[in-house]
C-alpha positions as CSV (number, residue, x, y, z in Angstrom):
1,X,-17.3,15.8,-7.1
2,X,-17.0,13.5,-4.1
3,X,-17.7,10.5,-6.4
4,X,-15.1,11.7,-8.9
5,X,-12.5,12.0,-6.1
6,X,-13.3,8.6,-4.7
7,X,-13.1,7.0,-8.1
8,X,-9.8,8.7,-8.9
9,X,-8.3,7.5,-5.6
10,X,-9.5,3.9,-6.1
11,X,-8.2,3.9,-9.7
12,X,-4.8,5.2,-8.7
13,X,-4.6,2.8,-5.7
14,X,-5.0,-0.1,-8.1
15,X,-2.7,1.3,-10.9
16,X,0.3,1.8,-8.6
17,X,-0.4,-1.4,-6.7
18,X,-0.5,0.4,-3.3
19,X,-0.7,-1.7,-0.1
20,X,-2.0,1.0,2.3
21,X,-4.1,4.2,2.1
22,X,-3.9,7.2,4.4
23,X,-6.2,10.2,4.4
24,X,-5.1,13.5,6.0
25,X,-7.7,15.7,7.6
26,X,-10.9,13.7,6.9
27,X,-13.1,16.1,8.9
28,X,-16.6,14.7,9.0
29,X,-15.8,12.0,6.5
30,X,-17.3,13.3,3.2
31,X,-14.5,11.7,1.2
32,X,-13.7,9.0,3.7
33,X,-17.1,7.5,3.0
34,X,-16.1,7.0,-0.6
35,X,-12.6,5.5,0.0
36,X,-12.7,3.6,3.3
37,X,-13.1,0.3,1.5
38,X,-10.4,0.9,-1.1
39,X,-7.7,-0.6,1.1
40,X,-7.8,-3.2,3.9
41,X,-5.0,-1.0,5.5
42,X,-6.8,2.3,5.5
43,X,-6.4,4.9,8.2
44,X,-7.0,8.7,8.7
45,X,-5.0,11.4,10.5
46,X,-7.3,14.0,12.1
47,X,-6.4,16.9,14.3
48,X,-9.9,17.7,15.6
49,X,-11.0,15.3,18.4
50,X,-14.6,16.4,17.9
51,X,-14.6,14.6,14.5
52,X,-14.5,11.2,16.1
53,X,-18.3,10.6,16.2
54,X,-18.7,11.5,12.5
55,X,-15.8,9.2,11.5
56,X,-17.2,6.3,13.5
57,X,-20.6,6.9,11.9
58,X,-19.0,6.7,8.5
59,X,-17.9,3.2,9.4
60,X,-14.3,3.5,10.6
61,X,-13.1,1.6,13.6
62,X,-11.3,3.6,16.4
63,X,-8.0,1.9,15.5
64,X,-8.2,3.5,12.1
65,X,-8.4,7.0,13.4
66,X,-5.1,8.7,14.5
67,X,-5.6,12.0,16.3
68,X,-2.9,14.6,16.1
69,X,-1.2,17.2,14.0
70,X,-0.1,15.4,10.8
71,X,3.3,17.2,10.9
72,X,4.0,15.7,14.3
73,X,2.4,12.3,13.8
74,X,4.7,9.3,13.5
75,X,3.3,8.0,10.2
76,X,6.2,5.5,9.8
77,X,5.4,4.0,13.1
78,X,1.7,3.8,12.3
79,X,2.4,2.0,9.1
80,X,4.9,-0.4,10.7
81,X,2.0,-1.4,13.1
82,X,0.1,-2.4,10.0
83,X,3.1,-4.3,8.6
84,X,3.4,-1.7,5.8
85,X,5.9,1.1,4.8
86,X,5.5,4.5,3.2
87,X,7.0,3.4,-0.1
88,X,3.8,1.3,-0.7
89,X,1.4,3.8,0.8
90,X,-0.9,6.2,-1.0
91,X,-1.6,9.5,0.7
92,X,-4.8,11.6,0.0
93,X,-6.5,14.6,1.5
94,X,-8.1,18.0,1.3
95,X,-5.4,20.4,2.5
96,X,-5.9,23.9,3.9
97,X,-3.8,26.6,2.1
98,X,-1.7,27.6,5.1
99,X,-0.4,24.1,5.7
100,X,-0.2,22.7,2.1
101,X,3.6,23.3,1.7
102,X,4.7,21.7,5.0
103,X,2.6,18.6,4.4
104,X,3.8,18.1,0.9
105,X,7.4,18.5,2.1
106,X,6.9,15.8,4.8
107,X,5.2,13.5,2.3
108,X,7.4,13.9,-0.8
109,X,10.8,15.5,-0.1
110,X,12.6,12.9,2.0
111,X,14.5,11.2,-0.7
112,X,14.1,7.4,-0.5
113,X,11.8,7.5,2.5
114,X,8.8,8.9,0.5
115,X,5.3,7.9,-0.2
116,X,4.2,6.1,-3.3
117,X,2.1,9.0,-4.4
118,X,-1.2,10.7,-3.7
119,X,-4.2,12.8,-4.7
120,X,-5.0,16.1,-3.0
121,X,-7.4,18.9,-3.1
122,X,-5.6,22.2,-2.7
123,X,-6.0,25.9,-3.6
124,X,-5.9,26.2,-7.4
125,X,-3.2,28.9,-7.4
126,X,-0.9,26.6,-5.5
127,X,-1.7,23.7,-7.8
128,X,-0.8,25.7,-10.9
129,X,2.6,26.4,-9.4
130,X,3.6,22.9,-8.4
131,X,2.4,20.8,-11.4
132,X,5.3,19.4,-13.5
133,X,4.2,21.5,-16.6
134,X,4.4,24.8,-14.7
135,X,6.6,27.4,-16.6
136,X,8.2,28.9,-13.5
137,X,10.3,26.5,-11.4
138,X,9.8,27.7,-7.9
139,X,11.5,26.5,-4.7
140,X,8.6,24.1,-3.9
141,X,8.3,23.0,-7.5
142,X,11.9,21.8,-7.5
143,X,11.5,19.9,-4.2
144,X,8.3,18.2,-5.2
145,X,9.1,17.4,-8.8
146,X,12.5,15.9,-8.1
147,X,11.0,12.5,-7.4
148,X,7.4,12.9,-8.6
149,X,5.4,13.9,-11.6
150,X,2.7,16.2,-10.4
151,X,-0.4,16.3,-12.6
152,X,-3.4,18.7,-12.6
153,X,-6.6,16.6,-12.6
154,X,-9.5,18.9,-12.2
155,X,-10.5,22.4,-11.2
156,X,-13.0,22.5,-8.3
157,X,-15.2,25.6,-8.4
158,X,-16.2,27.4,-5.1
159,X,-19.9,26.3,-5.5
160,X,-18.8,22.7,-4.6
161,X,-18.4,23.9,-1.0
162,X,-20.7,25.2,1.6
163,X,-20.0,28.0,2.5
164,X,-18.4,28.8,-0.8
165,X,-14.8,30.0,-0.5
166,X,-13.6,33.1,-2.5
167,X,-11.0,31.1,-4.4
168,X,-11.0,28.1,-6.7
169,X,-9.6,24.7,-5.6
170,X,-8.1,21.9,-7.7
171,X,-7.2,18.2,-7.6
172,X,-3.5,17.3,-8.1
173,X,-2.0,13.9,-8.4
174,X,1.6,12.9,-7.3
175,X,3.1,9.9,-9.2
176,X,6.5,8.5,-8.1
177,X,9.0,8.6,-10.9
178,X,10.5,5.3,-12.0
179,X,13.9,6.9,-12.2
180,X,14.9,9.5,-9.7
181,X,18.2,11.4,-10.0
182,X,20.2,10.5,-6.8
183,X,20.6,13.5,-4.5
184,X,21.0,14.3,-0.9
185,X,17.8,16.1,-0.1
186,X,19.3,18.0,2.8
187,X,21.9,19.4,0.4
188,X,19.1,20.1,-2.1
189,X,17.1,22.1,0.4
190,X,20.2,24.0,1.6
191,X,21.1,24.9,-2.0
192,X,17.6,26.2,-2.7
193,X,17.5,28.1,0.6
194,X,20.7,29.9,-0.3
195,X,20.2,30.5,-4.0
196,X,16.4,30.9,-4.4
197,X,16.2,34.4,-2.8
198,X,18.4,35.7,-5.6
199,X,16.7,33.8,-8.4
200,X,16.8,36.8,-10.8
201,X,20.6,36.9,-10.6
202,X,23.0,34.5,-12.4
203,X,24.3,31.5,-10.4
204,X,27.9,33.0,-10.6
205,X,26.8,36.2,-8.9
206,X,24.7,34.4,-6.4
207,X,27.6,32.1,-5.4
208,X,29.7,35.2,-4.6
209,X,26.9,36.7,-2.5
210,X,26.4,33.5,-0.6
211,X,30.1,33.0,0.0
212,X,30.3,36.4,1.6
213,X,27.3,35.9,3.8
214,X,27.8,32.3,4.8
215,X,31.0,31.7,6.6
216,X,30.4,28.2,7.8
217,X,27.9,26.9,5.3
218,X,28.5,24.3,2.7
219,X,30.0,25.8,-0.4
220,X,28.3,25.0,-3.8
221,X,30.8,25.2,-6.6
222,X,29.4,26.7,-9.8
223,X,31.1,25.6,-13.0
224,X,31.9,28.1,-15.7
225,X,29.3,26.5,-18.0
226,X,26.6,27.2,-15.4
227,X,27.7,30.5,-14.0
228,X,25.7,32.6,-16.4
229,X,22.5,30.6,-16.0
230,X,19.7,31.5,-13.6
231,X,18.2,29.0,-11.1
232,X,15.0,28.5,-13.0
233,X,17.0,27.6,-16.1
234,X,18.7,24.6,-14.5
235,X,17.8,21.1,-15.4
236,X,17.5,18.4,-12.7
237,X,20.8,16.9,-13.8
238,X,22.5,20.3,-13.5
239,X,21.2,20.8,-10.0
240,X,22.4,17.4,-9.0
241,X,25.8,18.2,-10.6
242,X,26.1,21.3,-8.5
243,X,25.1,19.6,-5.3
244,X,27.4,16.6,-6.0
245,X,30.4,18.9,-6.3
246,X,29.7,20.9,-3.2
247,X,32.3,21.1,-0.4
248,X,31.5,20.6,3.2
């Protein structure tokens, strides 16, 4: 499995013509060992200081190891130090369930300031929900699939780990879309925050509920043609239309 992951990352790096590679949470370097030579500008972000000896043993230099919580690390600054930017950087990693969503949001939901793409091992249940072909369009699905195509690469059975977890994992691949519908991501998140909790209701009914509860929030105007639709039925273009017609 490690060889498969390493090969998949190397292949994608070449296909998308990436210029830098970042691994999140390398741990003792099981995957790091397979990908450290893929890019001249390779670095890892690791929270656990005790992992340093293992990562050095794998062959990394100290300057390639950034210690800290990824959600708080200045990745842009790190890349600027290499003379690179996030738009030409591939991100990879094995992500724990509890922090998968926050990491993906930092990587892939900042509009123009987003990574080139990436490959990640995550819990299978989460992977099934965020891939582009998922039937149900959840809150996170809409954020991640706005600018990326998310593909399911491979299921990873528990036996691949020691000790074996109780749940399956999977590999997913993020590919930046050539054409991205222009949208203010802050407005997109606000719209989803307000409307997603009532996803079983029609947009027209939700708009009335939101208007009563949010006295000073931005108002999202729902046209008659969309009023009878539910959130999960909206296309990307229709969401952009709603956000574009919102009133501050």
